[in-house]
N, C-alpha and C positions, 0 to 999 in steps of 0.2 A: 145778462147771461149769454154765452155764446151757444148757438144752435148749429150743429154740423149735420148736414144731410148729404149723403153720397147719392148722386143721381144715377151713376152707372158703375158697372164693375167690369173692368177690362179682363179679357182672357187671352190666351196665345193666339195670334193670327192663324188662319187657315189659308194656305196658298195666296198670300198677300191680301187676303180679305180681313178687315177689321172684325173682331168678335167681341161683343160686350153685351152684359145684361143691362137693359135700360127699362125703366119702369113707367115709361110714358106711352106704351101701346105699340103698335106695329105688329109683326109676326109674333104670335103668342103660341107657347107650348105648355103642355102639363108636365113635361119632362125636363124642367129647368134645372134640376139638380145634376144632371148628367155632365155638363161642362166641368164642374168641380170634380166629379169622379174621374174624368178624363185627365184633369191636371195632376191628380194623385197618381194615376196610372203612369203618366209620363215620367214622374219622379221615380217611381218604383220600377218601371220597365217590365211590369209583370206580363201584359199581353204581348209585348215584343219578344220577351224571353220565351214565352209559350210558342209563339209563331216560329221562332228560330229552332226550337227543339223538335218541331213536328215536320214530317216529310210532306211535301206538296207535289203530288204526282199528277197534277192537272197539266193540260197543255197550255203553256203560258201565252201563246198567241191568241188563244180563245178566251181568256180570263179578263173580266172587266174589274174584278176586285182582288186585291192581294189577300194572302192568307191572314196576315195581321189585321187588315180591315174587316175581314169576316169574323175573326175572333173577337175583336172589339165590338162589333156590331152585336154579337150574340151575347157576350158577357154583360155589356152595358145594358141590353134589354132585360136580361135576367135580373140585374141589379135594380132596374125600374119596376120589376114586378111582372114582366111580360114573359111568361114561361113557355107559351105556345108558339111554334113557329108561324102559325097562321097570323099571329099578331103583326108579323113583319110586312104583310100586305100594305098596311097603313104606315107603320113605323119607318119603312124605307124612304118615306117622303117627309119625315119629321126633321125639321130644321136643326133642332137641338142635337138629335142623335147623328145627323150628318156631320155637324160641326165637331161633335166629340170624336167621331171616327176619322177626322181630318179629310172629309170628302165634301165637295160642293154638289156633286151629282147624286142621283138616286142610289140608295143603298142596295144591297143584295136582296133578292127575292126569297121568299120562303123555300122555294125548290132548291136554290143554291145553298142556302143554310142547311137544308136537309141532306143534300149530298155530302157537305162537310162533315155533318154528324155521322153519316153512314160510313164514311171512311175511317172513322176512329176505331182503334183496336186496343188491345192490352198494352202494346208497346207505347202508344200515345198516352194512355192513362198513367203508366209508370213515369214517363218523361215529365208530365204535368205535375204529378205528385212530388217528384224530385225538386222541381222549381219552387213549388209552394213550401216544401220542407226547408230549402236553402233560404227563401225569403224570411221564414220564421227564425232561422238561426241568425241571419244577418242583422235583424232588427234588435237583437239583445246584446248588450255589452258583456254580460256573463251569463252563463247557463243557469236556468232555474233549478232550485233545489229539488223540485218535484214537478213532474208533468203528468196530469191526469187526463186520459182519454175515455170519454163517456160515450159509448156506442149505443145507439137505439135502433135496432132493426125491426122493420115491420114488412108486411107483404108488398108494400109498394116502393119502399125505398130504405136506405140506411142513412142515418144521420149521426153526427157525433159532435161533441163539445170539448174543446181543449181548455183546461184550466191550469194556469201556471202559478206556482207558489215561490216567492222569492225569499 
């Protein structure tokens, strides 16, 4: 009987550095799922589209991080379950998150991410919603017969679920 064991999983290189998941030890992270999310994001161009849609009023000469890198860092951390900005004090040094955002250097600080969020306004929210709506349309060959939006508003947040019926 043939036994096949894959000892490593290759990912897209980052600035000519080889990136792979290897199960023999070395640098270890509890955020190992993030390179997969990064690969999906690259194919969908979701964070890139959001970065292009937003205005960046920062003085470029003083910036160490592009708007796209900041958005990736924040979105990927949220996907990993790190909702608080203070989590980025440690996350900015996480090799998996650095790799996913295509950086070898330290990621943005919580203060930098806070300034990004503080600059957000209604116009930015509308632009992001348009991108997400277009992504939804683009993944379907034909429109659903019915689209159910289930909103749940509480004192702290509003959440919703989309159910499509074919």
